[in-house]
C-alpha positions in Angstrom: 143.9 -189.7 26.7 140.9 -190.3 29.1 138.4 -187.7 30.0 139.8 -187.7 33.6 143.3 -187.1 32.3 142.1 -184.3 30.1 140.3 -182.7 33.0 143.4 -182.8 35.2 145.6 -181.5 32.4 143.2 -178.6 31.8 143.1 -177.9 35.5 146.9 -177.9 35.9 148.3 -174.6 37.1 149.8 -172.4 34.4 153.6 -172.1 34.4 155.4 -168.8 35.0 156.1 -168.5 31.3 152.5 -169.1 30.3 151.3 -166.6 32.8 153.7 -163.9 31.5 152.6 -164.6 27.9 148.9 -164.2 28.8 149.6 -161.2 30.9 151.3 -159.4 28.0 148.1 -159.2 26.1 146.1 -158.3 29.2 148.5 -155.5 30.2 148.3 -154.0 26.7 144.5 -154.0 27.2 145.0 -152.3 30.6 147.3 -149.8 29.0 144.7 -148.9 26.4 142.1 -148.3 29.1 144.4 -146.3 31.3 145.8 -144.2 28.4 142.5 -143.5 26.8 141.0 -142.2 30.2 144.0 -140.3 31.5 144.9 -138.7 28.1 141.6 -136.7 28.3 142.1 -135.4 31.9 144.2 -132.3 31.0 142.3 -131.7 27.8 138.8 -131.4 29.4 139.1 -127.6 30.2 140.0 -127.0 26.6 137.3 -129.3 25.3 134.6 -127.7 27.4 135.7 -124.2 26.3 135.7 -125.1 22.6 132.2 -126.6 22.9 131.0 -123.5 24.7 129.8 -125.6 27.7 129.9 -125.1 31.5 131.0 -126.9 34.6 128.0 -129.3 34.5 129.1 -130.5 31.0 132.7 -130.9 32.3 131.3 -133.1 35.1 129.0 -135.1 32.8 131.8 -135.8 30.2 133.5 -137.7 33.0 130.5 -139.2 34.8 128.9 -140.4 31.5 131.8 -142.8 31.1 132.0 -143.7 34.8 128.2 -144.4 34.9 128.2 -146.8 31.9 131.4 -148.4 33.2 129.7 -148.8 36.6 126.4 -150.4 35.4 128.0 -152.5 32.7 130.7 -154.1 34.9 128.4 -156.5 36.7 127.0 -157.7 33.4 130.5 -158.3 32.0 131.4 -160.1 35.2 128.4 -162.4 35.0 129.1 -163.2 31.4 132.7 -164.1 32.4 131.3 -166.9 34.6 129.2 -168.2 31.6 131.0 -167.7 28.3 134.5 -167.3 26.8 136.5 -164.7 28.7 138.8 -164.2 25.8 135.9 -163.4 23.4 134.4 -161.0 26.0 137.6 -159.0 26.5 138.1 -158.7 22.8 134.5 -157.5 22.4 135.0 -154.9 25.1 138.2 -153.6 23.4 136.2 -153.2 20.1 133.4 -151.3 21.9 135.8 -149.2 23.8 137.7 -148.2 20.6 134.4 -147.4 18.8 133.4 -145.1 21.7 136.8 -143.4 21.7 136.6 -142.7 17.9 133.0 -141.4 18.2 134.1 -139.1 21.0 136.8 -137.6 18.8 134.3 -137.0 16.0 131.7 -135.3 18.3 130.5 -131.9 17.2 128.7 -130.9 20.4 128.4 -131.7 24.2 125.4 -134.0 23.8 127.1 -136.2 21.2 130.4 -136.2 23.2 128.5 -137.4 26.3 126.7 -140.1 24.3 130.0 -141.3 22.8 131.5 -141.4 26.2 128.7 -143.7 27.4 129.7 -146.2 24.6 133.4 -145.8 25.7 132.4 -146.6 29.3 130.6 -149.8 28.3 133.8 -151.0 26.8 135.8 -149.8 29.7 133.5 -151.7 32.1 134.4 -154.9 30.3 138.1 -154.2 30.3 138.4 -153.3 33.9 136.1 -156.2 35.1 137.3 -158.9 32.8 141.1 -158.3 33.2 140.8 -158.6 37.0 138.7 -161.8 36.6 141.1 -163.4 34.1 144.1 -162.6 36.2 142.4 -164.0 39.3 141.5 -167.1 37.3 145.1 -167.8 36.3 146.9 -166.9 39.5 146.1 -167.9 43.1 145.7 -165.0 45.6 148.9 -165.8 47.4 150.9 -165.5 44.1 149.3 -162.4 42.8 151.9 -160.1 44.3 154.7 -161.7 42.3 153.2 -160.2 39.2 152.2 -156.9 40.7 155.4 -155.3 39.6 154.5 -155.7 35.9 151.1 -154.2 36.6 152.7 -151.3 38.5 155.0 -150.6 35.5 152.1 -150.6 33.0 150.0 -148.5 35.3 152.9 -146.0 35.8 153.5 -145.7 32.1 149.8 -145.4 31.2 148.9 -142.9 34.0 152.0 -140.8 33.7 152.2 -140.8 29.9 148.4 -140.2 29.4 148.1 -136.6 30.9 151.4 -135.6 29.3 150.4 -136.9 25.9 147.0 -135.2 26.3 148.5 -131.9 27.3 151.0 -132.0 24.3 148.1 -132.9 21.9 146.0 -130.0 23.1 149.0 -127.6 23.0 149.9 -128.6 19.5 147.8 -126.5 17.1 147.8 -128.9 14.2 146.5 -131.7 16.3 143.8 -130.5 18.6 141.9 -132.1 21.5 140.1 -134.7 19.2 143.3 -136.6 18.8 143.2 -137.3 22.6 140.4 -139.8 21.7 142.0 -141.1 18.5 145.4 -141.8 20.0 144.3 -145.0 21.8 143.0 -146.8 18.7 146.4 -148.2 17.5 147.1 -149.6 20.9 143.7 -151.3 21.0 144.5 -153.0 17.7 147.8 -154.2 19.1 146.0 -155.5 22.2 143.5 -157.5 20.1 146.3 -159.1 18.2 148.4 -160.0 21.3 145.3 -161.3 23.2 144.4 -163.6 20.2 147.9 -165.1 20.3 148.7 -165.3 24.0 145.4 -165.7 26.0 144.4 -169.4 26.2 141.9 -170.2 29.0 139.9 -173.4 29.6 136.5 -173.2 27.8 133.6 -172.2 30.1 130.5 -174.3 29.8 127.1 -173.1 30.9 123.9 -171.6 29.7 124.0 -167.9 29.2 121.3 -166.3 31.4 121.6 -162.6 31.8 119.5 -160.7 34.3 118.4 -158.0 31.9 115.6 -156.7 34.1 118.1 -156.4 37.0 120.6 -154.6 34.8 117.9 -152.2 33.5 116.7 -151.4 37.1 120.3 -150.9 38.3 121.1 -148.6 35.4 117.9 -146.6 36.0 118.5 -146.2 39.8 122.2 -145.2 39.3 121.3 -142.8 36.5 118.5 -141.1 38.4 120.8 -140.7 41.5 123.5 -139.2 39.3 121.1 -136.8 37.6 120.0 -135.6 41.0 123.5 -135.0 42.4 124.6 -133.2 39.2 121.6 -130.8 39.1 121.0 -130.2 42.8 122.5 -127.0 44.0 122.4 -125.6 40.5 119.0 -126.0 38.9 117.2 -126.5 42.2 118.0 -126.6 45.9 119.3 -129.8 47.6 116.2 -129.7 49.8 113.4 -129.1 47.4 110.5 -131.0 45.8 112.5 -132.0 42.7 115.2 -133.5 45.0 112.5 -135.4 46.9 111.0 -136.8 43.7 114.4 -138.0 42.4 115.5 -139.5 45.6 112.1 -141.2 46.0 112.3 -142.5 42.5 115.8 -143.8 43.1 114.7 -145.6 46.3 111.8 -147.2 44.5 114.0 -148.4 41.7 116.5 -149.8 44.2 113.8 -151.7 46.0 112.5 -153.1 42.7 116.0 -154.1 41.8 116.5 -156.0 45.1 113.1 -157.8 44.5 114.1 -158.8 41.0 117.6 -160.0 42.1 116.1 -162.3 44.8 114.2 -164.2 42.1 116.6 -164.1 39.2 118.3 -167.3 38.2 121.5 -165.5 37.3 121.4 -162.1 39.1 123.6 -159.4 37.7 124.6 -158.4 41.3 124.3 -161.5 43.5 122.8 -160.7 46.8 124.5 -163.6 48.5 127.7 -161.6 48.4 126.4 -159.4 51.1 126.1 -162.2 53.6 129.9 -162.2 54.1 131.2 -159.5 56.4 134.6 -159.2 54.6 132.8 -158.6 51.3 130.4 -156.0 52.7 133.2 -154.1 54.5 135.5 -154.2 51.4 132.8 -153.0 49.1 131.9 -150.1 51.4 135.5 -149.1 51.8 136.0 -149.4 48.0 132.9 -147.2 47.4 134.4 -144.5 49.7 137.9 -144.8 48.3 136.5 -144.5 44.7 135.5 -140.9 45.6 139.1 -140.0 46.5 140.5 -141.7 43.4 138.2 -140.0 40.8 137.9 -136.6 42.5 141.7 -136.2 42.8 142.2 -137.3 39.2 139.4 -135.0 37.8 139.7 -131.8 39.8 143.4 -131.4 40.4 144.0 -131.1 36.7 141.3 -128.5 36.5 142.8 -126.7 39.5 146.2 -126.4 37.9 144.8 -125.0 34.7 142.0 -122.7 36.0 143.4 -121.6 39.3 147.1 -121.4 38.5 146.9 -120.7 34.8 149.1 -123.7 33.8 149.0 -125.2 30.3 147.6 -128.7 29.9 151.1 -130.1 29.4 152.4 -128.5 32.6 149.3 -129.7 34.5 150.2 -133.3 33.5 153.7 -132.9 34.8 152.5 -131.3 38.1 150.2 -134.4 38.7 153.1 -136.9 38.5 153.7 -137.2 42.3 150.3 -138.9 42.7 150.6 -141.1 39.7 154.1 -142.4 40.3 153.6 -142.9 44.1 150.4 -144.9 43.3 152.3 -147.2 40.9 155.2 -147.6 43.3 153.0 -148.4 46.3 151.0 -151.0 44.2 154.2 -152.8 43.2 155.7 -152.8 46.7 152.5 -153.8 48.4 152.0 -156.8 46.1 155.5 -158.0 46.8 155.0 -157.8 50.5 151.7 -159.6 50.4 153.2 -162.5 48.3 156.2 -162.8 50.7 154.3 -162.6 54.0 150.7 -163.5 53.2 149.5 -160.5 55.3 147.3 -157.9 53.7 145.2 -156.2 56.4 148.0 -154.1 57.9 148.7 -152.7 54.4 145.0 -151.8 53.9 144.9 -150.0 57.3 148.1 -148.0 56.4 146.7 -147.2 53.0 143.4 -145.7 54.2 145.3 -143.7 56.8 147.5 -142.3 54.0 144.4 -141.5 51.9 142.8 -139.6 54.8 146.1 -137.6 55.3 146.4 -136.8 51.6 142.8 -135.5 51.4 143.2 -133.5 54.6 146.2 -131.7 53.2 144.4 -131.2 49.8 141.6 -129.6 51.8 143.9 -126.7 52.6 144.3 -125.9 48.9 143.9 -122.3 47.7 145.0 -120.3 44.7 148.5 -119.5 46.2 149.2 -122.9 47.8 152.9 -123.8 47.4 153.5 -126.7 45.0 155.6 -128.6 47.6 152.5 -128.8 49.8 150.3 -130.1 46.9 153.0 -132.5 45.8 153.2 -133.9 49.4 149.4 -134.3 49.5 149.3 -136.0 46.1 152.1 -138.4 47.1 150.3 -139.4 50.3 147.1 -139.9 48.4 148.8 -141.9 45.7 150.6 -144.1 48.2 147.3 -144.8 49.9 145.4 -145.6 46.7 148.2 -147.8 45.5 148.1 -149.9 48.6 144.3 -150.2 48.9 142.7 -150.4 45.4 143.8 -153.8 44.2 144.1 -155.3 47.7 140.5 -154.7 48.6 139.6 -156.7 45.5 142.1 -159.4 46.6 140.4 -159.6 50.0 137.0 -160.3 48.3 138.4 -162.7 45.7 140.0 -164.7 48.6 136.6 -165.1 50.3 134.6 -166.5 47.4 134.6 -169.7 45.3 136.7 -169.6 42.1 133.4 -170.3 40.3 132.1 -166.9 41.4 135.2 -164.8 40.8 133.5 -163.0 37.9 130.5 -161.9 39.9 132.4 -161.0 43.0 135.2 -159.1 41.3 132.9 -157.1 39.1 130.7 -156.3 42.1 133.6 -154.7 44.0 134.5 -152.8 40.8 130.9 -151.7 40.5 130.7 -150.2 43.9 134.1 -148.5 43.7 133.2 -146.9 40.4 129.7 -146.1 41.6 131.3 -144.3 44.6 133.6 -142.4 42.3 130.8 -141.5 39.9 128.5 -140.2 42.6 131.5 -138.4 44.2 132.6 -136.7 41.0 129.0 -135.7 40.2 128.3 -134.4 43.7 131.6 -132.7 44.2 131.3 -131.2 40.7 127.9 -129.7 41.6 129.4 -128.3 44.8 132.4 -126.9 42.9 130.2 -125.3 40.3 128.0 -123.7 43.0 131.0 -122.6 45.1 132.8 -121.1 42.1 129.7 -119.3 40.9 129.1 -117.7 44.4 132.8 -116.7 44.8 133.0 -115.2 41.3 129.7 -113.3 41.8 131.0 -111.8 45.1 134.4 -111.0 43.6 133.0 -109.3 40.5 130.4 -107.4 42.6 133.3 -105.9 44.5 134.9 -104.9 41.2 131.7 -103.4 39.9 131.7 -105.9 37.0 128.7 -107.7 35.6 129.3 -111.4 34.9 129.1 -112.2 31.2 132.3 -113.7 29.8 133.1 -117.4 29.7 135.0 -118.4 32.8 136.5 -121.6 31.2 139.4 -119.6 29.7 140.7 -117.4 32.6 143.8 -116.5 30.6 141.6 -114.5 28.1 139.9 -112.4 30.8 141.1 -109.0 31.9 143.6 -109.2 34.8 141.3 -108.2 37.7 138.5 -110.5 36.5 141.1 -113.3 35.9 142.3 -113.0 39.5 138.8 -113.3 40.8 138.1 -116.5 38.7 141.4 -118.1 39.7 140.9 -117.4 43.3 137.4 -118.8 43.2 138.6 -122.1 41.6 141.4 -122.3 44.2 139.2 -121.9 47.2 136.5 -124.2 45.7 138.9 -127.0 45.0 140.0 -127.1 48.6 136.4 -127.2 49.7 135.6 -130.4 47.7 138.5 -132.3 49.3 137.2 -131.3 52.7 133.9 -132.9 51.8 135.7 -136.1 50.6 137.7 -136.5 53.8 134.9 -138.0 56.0 134.5 -140.8 53.4 138.1 -141.7 53.8 137.5 -142.1 57.5 134.6 -144.3 56.8 136.9 -146.5 54.6 139.4 -146.7 57.5 136.7 -147.9 59.9 135.6 -150.5 57.5 139.1 -151.8 56.9 139.7 -152.0 60.7 136.7 -154.4 61.1 137.7 -156.7 58.2 138.8 -160.1 59.4 142.1 -161.1 57.8 141.9 -164.6 56.2 145.0 -166.4 55.0 145.3 -166.2 51.2 144.5 -169.3 49.2 147.4 -170.9 47.4 145.3 -172.5 44.7 142.3 -171.6 42.5 141.2 -175.2 42.2 137.5 -176.0 43.0 137.3 -179.1 45.2 135.6 -182.0 43.4 135.3 -180.1 40.1 137.2 -179.7 36.8 137.5 -176.5 35.0 134.5 -174.5 33.9 
């Protein structure tokens, strides 16, 4: 067989059977990532209470993972353009599992947050690499054909996770630590399946990682997150500590751009921002990330702390958003593959997100469940239509050689938006709850002193004050998130729809 024949054979499109075999391992990996993240959602109030921590720790247990996921995704994406994608996704699974086990073994808030950072590094690899590998195997026009499988995996992982987490927490002989341990067996299965089923053309190239850029990016994002977490609690939003942190963030960002302009293999390629579709999709994704992570994080807390539900029941009550997201993702993918049109769906999705957030903004302690369920359904439908299709719009605009960098960049900004959003909204929530509780207790003539993370253990009058405070504060944070959804809608309206490619072949080149 000649070299030319070998190149053509390697470049030949994968058959439907080969794609399904490869997807089986990837979807087990996706399931591990989704399950290990969602299983903790309903356990966090119990975890924070057992570790004798406050709202800031609740927020940082989440944002620690999101931050490390955010800053590591571009590095994983760049590596995917240079070395074996199969080896990388296996490495990310190992790191993710190690972080999960360390989280379960943590004896205090500091150790838990540190372990969650390790978990997030692995998650960054899983989320970035799975999208890159799928885009490598399947042309944009055909992606919708396989969205149904993704929707099923997503539905099972997202719906089973909170329920399993709630059951684990409510089972005395297990405890919340098993929420972190439960994903380990699935990770082992994913490693085995990926080893047998995932076969991609070998990538040739010198490995050059922009470590200076990665360090500056991490520092800038971390300093920004520290500011939004502490502002409004330790110091005022408009104060000299805020000015110092914002100034430091700006200087680090400027230094990052300067380094990226000279780097041979930039961790976040600046050329991406020369394309209007990429810029608008990234901006929209950043705004939508706030809605995604805020709803996932704070609705579970609302059900437990404002309505007094158990972790298991809180998982059941959140099903409308989860199931509607999976359903919308599946149907949207099918429509796009059949018609080749994707912009109308993006517009409809952002409108639904805005409607869902507006309705959630009316939330209070006594909000009827049907209203919450309707809001969660609208939000889930909107997220299901937009999340993957914003990535698709970007992937369709770049060369197949740059899929790794482009895909991970979109994921980076979406997760960054969610991370900043969760941190900022968590700070707002903590401040709002503190003020409302102080006012309510003052009217009762009670001096604050008991932990507010277990309202069920408080005297009835004090419990009513705490639950009402969490109810009102939760509605407030969704009101703050609504303008960002409108920003996403404007961005989507200005995206120019480009016909989807029917091939991932690079003109004049063999496989890399």
